[in-house]
mmCIF file of the C-alpha atoms, coordinates in Angstrom:
data_MODEL
# 
_entry.id   MODEL 
# 
loop_
_atom_site.group_PDB 
_atom_site.id 
_atom_site.type_symbol 
_atom_site.label_atom_id 
_atom_site.label_alt_id 
_atom_site.label_comp_id 
_atom_site.label_asym_id 
_atom_site.label_entity_id 
_atom_site.label_seq_id 
_atom_site.pdbx_PDB_ins_code 
_atom_site.Cartn_x 
_atom_site.Cartn_y 
_atom_site.Cartn_z 
_atom_site.occupancy 
_atom_site.B_iso_or_equiv 
_atom_site.pdbx_formal_charge 
_atom_site.auth_seq_id 
_atom_site.auth_comp_id 
_atom_site.auth_asym_id 
_atom_site.auth_atom_id 
_atom_site.pdbx_PDB_model_num 
ATOM 1  C CA . MET A 1 1  ? 133.522 131.149 128.987 1.00 0.00 ? 1  MET A CA 1 
ATOM 2  C CA . SER A 1 2  ? 129.762 131.287 128.657 1.00 0.00 ? 2  SER A CA 1 
ATOM 3  C CA . ASP A 1 3  ? 129.614 134.029 126.012 1.00 0.00 ? 3  ASP A CA 1 
ATOM 4  C CA . LYS A 1 4  ? 132.348 132.473 123.895 1.00 0.00 ? 4  LYS A CA 1 
ATOM 5  C CA . LEU A 1 5  ? 130.907 128.968 123.973 1.00 0.00 ? 5  LEU A CA 1 
ATOM 6  C CA . ILE A 1 6  ? 127.380 130.192 123.305 1.00 0.00 ? 6  ILE A CA 1 
ATOM 7  C CA . ALA A 1 7  ? 128.665 132.228 120.330 1.00 0.00 ? 7  ALA A CA 1 
ATOM 8  C CA . ILE A 1 8  ? 130.395 129.146 118.912 1.00 0.00 ? 8  ILE A CA 1 
ATOM 9  C CA . MET A 1 9  ? 127.253 127.076 119.396 1.00 0.00 ? 9  MET A CA 1 
ATOM 10 C CA . ALA A 1 10 ? 125.175 129.730 117.616 1.00 0.00 ? 10 ALA A CA 1 
ATOM 11 C CA . ALA A 1 11 ? 127.633 129.975 114.724 1.00 0.00 ? 11 ALA A CA 1 
ATOM 12 C CA . LYS A 1 12 ? 127.424 126.194 114.267 1.00 0.00 ? 12 LYS A CA 1 
ATOM 13 C CA . LYS A 1 13 ? 123.627 126.248 114.682 1.00 0.00 ? 13 LYS A CA 1 
ATOM 14 C CA . ASP A 1 14 ? 123.897 123.891 117.655 1.00 0.00 ? 14 ASP A CA 1 
ATOM 15 C CA . SER A 1 15 ? 121.384 123.891 120.502 1.00 0.00 ? 15 SER A CA 1 
ATOM 16 C CA . ARG A 1 16 ? 121.936 123.193 124.174 1.00 0.00 ? 16 ARG A CA 1 
ATOM 17 C CA . GLU A 1 17 ? 119.818 120.085 123.784 1.00 0.00 ? 17 GLU A CA 1 
ATOM 18 C CA . GLN A 1 18 ? 122.014 118.789 120.954 1.00 0.00 ? 18 GLN A CA 1 
ATOM 19 C CA . LEU A 1 19 ? 125.260 119.540 122.751 1.00 0.00 ? 19 LEU A CA 1 
ATOM 20 C CA . ALA A 1 20 ? 123.992 118.076 126.032 1.00 0.00 ? 20 ALA A CA 1 
ATOM 21 C CA . GLU A 1 21 ? 123.081 114.867 124.230 1.00 0.00 ? 21 GLU A CA 1 
ATOM 22 C CA . ALA A 1 22 ? 126.493 114.703 122.519 1.00 0.00 ? 22 ALA A CA 1 
ATOM 23 C CA . LEU A 1 23 ? 128.216 115.114 125.892 1.00 0.00 ? 23 LEU A CA 1 
ATOM 24 C CA . GLY A 1 24 ? 125.917 112.702 127.717 1.00 0.00 ? 24 GLY A CA 1 
ATOM 25 C CA . LEU A 1 25 ? 124.641 115.440 130.014 1.00 0.00 ? 25 LEU A CA 1 
ATOM 26 C CA . SER A 1 26 ? 121.240 116.786 130.933 1.00 0.00 ? 26 SER A CA 1 
ATOM 27 C CA . VAL A 1 27 ? 120.481 120.249 129.568 1.00 0.00 ? 27 VAL A CA 1 
ATOM 28 C CA . ASN A 1 28 ? 120.415 121.534 133.146 1.00 0.00 ? 28 ASN A CA 1 
ATOM 29 C CA . ARG A 1 29 ? 123.883 120.125 133.892 1.00 0.00 ? 29 ARG A CA 1 
ATOM 30 C CA . LEU A 1 30 ? 125.240 121.574 130.638 1.00 0.00 ? 30 LEU A CA 1 
ATOM 31 C CA . SER A 1 31 ? 123.922 125.011 131.627 1.00 0.00 ? 31 SER A CA 1 
ATOM 32 C CA . GLU A 1 32 ? 125.589 124.682 135.031 1.00 0.00 ? 32 GLU A CA 1 
ATOM 33 C CA . LYS A 1 33 ? 128.890 123.949 133.297 1.00 0.00 ? 33 LYS A CA 1 
ATOM 34 C CA . ILE A 1 34 ? 128.513 126.760 130.757 1.00 0.00 ? 34 ILE A CA 1 
ATOM 35 C CA . TYR A 1 35 ? 127.825 129.298 133.514 1.00 0.00 ? 35 TYR A CA 1 
ATOM 36 C CA . SER A 1 36 ? 130.178 127.710 136.101 1.00 0.00 ? 36 SER A CA 1 
ATOM 37 C CA . ARG A 1 37 ? 127.381 127.209 138.612 1.00 0.00 ? 37 ARG A CA 1 
ATOM 38 C CA . ARG A 1 38 ? 127.548 124.779 141.541 1.00 0.00 ? 38 ARG A CA 1 
ATOM 39 C CA . ASN A 1 39 ? 131.294 124.346 140.979 1.00 0.00 ? 39 ASN A CA 1 
ATOM 40 C CA . ALA A 1 40 ? 130.541 122.697 137.628 1.00 0.00 ? 40 ALA A CA 1 
ATOM 41 C CA . SER A 1 41 ? 133.229 122.608 134.995 1.00 0.00 ? 41 SER A CA 1 
ATOM 42 C CA . PHE A 1 42 ? 133.838 120.689 131.810 1.00 0.00 ? 42 PHE A CA 1 
ATOM 43 C CA . THR A 1 43 ? 135.969 117.548 131.939 1.00 0.00 ? 43 THR A CA 1 
ATOM 44 C CA . GLN A 1 44 ? 138.834 116.903 129.539 1.00 0.00 ? 44 GLN A CA 1 
ATOM 45 C CA . PRO A 1 45 ? 136.793 114.379 127.522 1.00 0.00 ? 45 PRO A CA 1 
ATOM 46 C CA . GLU A 1 46 ? 133.924 116.880 127.236 1.00 0.00 ? 46 GLU A CA 1 
ATOM 47 C CA . ILE A 1 47 ? 136.300 119.604 126.053 1.00 0.00 ? 47 ILE A CA 1 
ATOM 48 C CA . ALA A 1 48 ? 137.850 117.173 123.551 1.00 0.00 ? 48 ALA A CA 1 
ATOM 49 C CA . THR A 1 49 ? 134.364 116.339 122.229 1.00 0.00 ? 49 THR A CA 1 
ATOM 50 C CA . MET A 1 50 ? 133.535 120.026 121.773 1.00 0.00 ? 50 MET A CA 1 
ATOM 51 C CA . LYS A 1 51 ? 136.933 120.688 120.164 1.00 0.00 ? 51 LYS A CA 1 
ATOM 52 C CA . LYS A 1 52 ? 136.180 118.053 117.550 1.00 0.00 ? 52 LYS A CA 1 
ATOM 53 C CA . ARG A 1 53 ? 132.470 118.931 117.211 1.00 0.00 ? 53 ARG A CA 1 
ATOM 54 C CA . TYR A 1 54 ? 133.187 122.612 116.555 1.00 0.00 ? 54 TYR A CA 1 
ATOM 55 C CA . ALA A 1 55 ? 136.568 122.155 114.801 1.00 0.00 ? 55 ALA A CA 1 
ATOM 56 C CA . LEU A 1 56 ? 138.312 124.366 117.363 1.00 0.00 ? 56 LEU A CA 1 
ATOM 57 C CA . SER A 1 57 ? 142.024 125.080 117.211 1.00 0.00 ? 57 SER A CA 1 
ATOM 58 C CA . GLU A 1 58 ? 144.215 124.663 120.283 1.00 0.00 ? 58 GLU A CA 1 
ATOM 59 C CA . THR A 1 59 ? 144.232 128.441 120.695 1.00 0.00 ? 59 THR A CA 1 
ATOM 60 C CA . GLU A 1 60 ? 140.440 128.580 120.571 1.00 0.00 ? 60 GLU A CA 1 
ATOM 61 C CA . VAL A 1 61 ? 140.153 125.796 123.160 1.00 0.00 ? 61 VAL A CA 1 
ATOM 62 C CA . ILE A 1 62 ? 142.440 127.706 125.512 1.00 0.00 ? 62 ILE A CA 1 
ATOM 63 C CA . ASP A 1 63 ? 140.547 130.937 124.880 1.00 0.00 ? 63 ASP A CA 1 
ATOM 64 C CA . VAL A 1 64 ? 137.115 129.393 125.489 1.00 0.00 ? 64 VAL A CA 1 
ATOM 65 C CA . PHE A 1 65 ? 137.821 126.984 128.340 1.00 0.00 ? 65 PHE A CA 1 
ATOM 66 C CA . PHE A 1 66 ? 140.941 128.197 130.132 1.00 0.00 ? 66 PHE A CA 1 
ATOM 67 C CA . THR A 1 67 ? 141.007 131.986 129.907 1.00 0.00 ? 67 THR A CA 1 
ATOM 68 C CA . THR A 1 68 ? 139.369 133.807 132.784 1.00 0.00 ? 68 THR A CA 1 
ATOM 69 C CA . ASN A 1 69 ? 137.786 137.203 132.311 1.00 0.00 ? 69 ASN A CA 1 
ATOM 70 C CA . VAL A 1 70 ? 139.152 139.841 134.642 1.00 0.00 ? 70 VAL A CA 1 
ATOM 71 C CA . SER A 1 71 ? 137.050 142.924 135.178 1.00 0.00 ? 71 SER A CA 1 
# 
């Protein structure tokens, strides 16, 4: 998820600070969620906020937040 979300943020010229504020999170907590550290994951309301903020389609939401990378 991290690479995809970071790419979307960059394309929209959005910073971690701006997104953290929009989600009501600290920048540190946002980073933990982006990189799935400390068992952190985004909540449904947070995902809905990002869907609207970045004008993501349902397919994009699934791709960014629910598709796991298998190596």
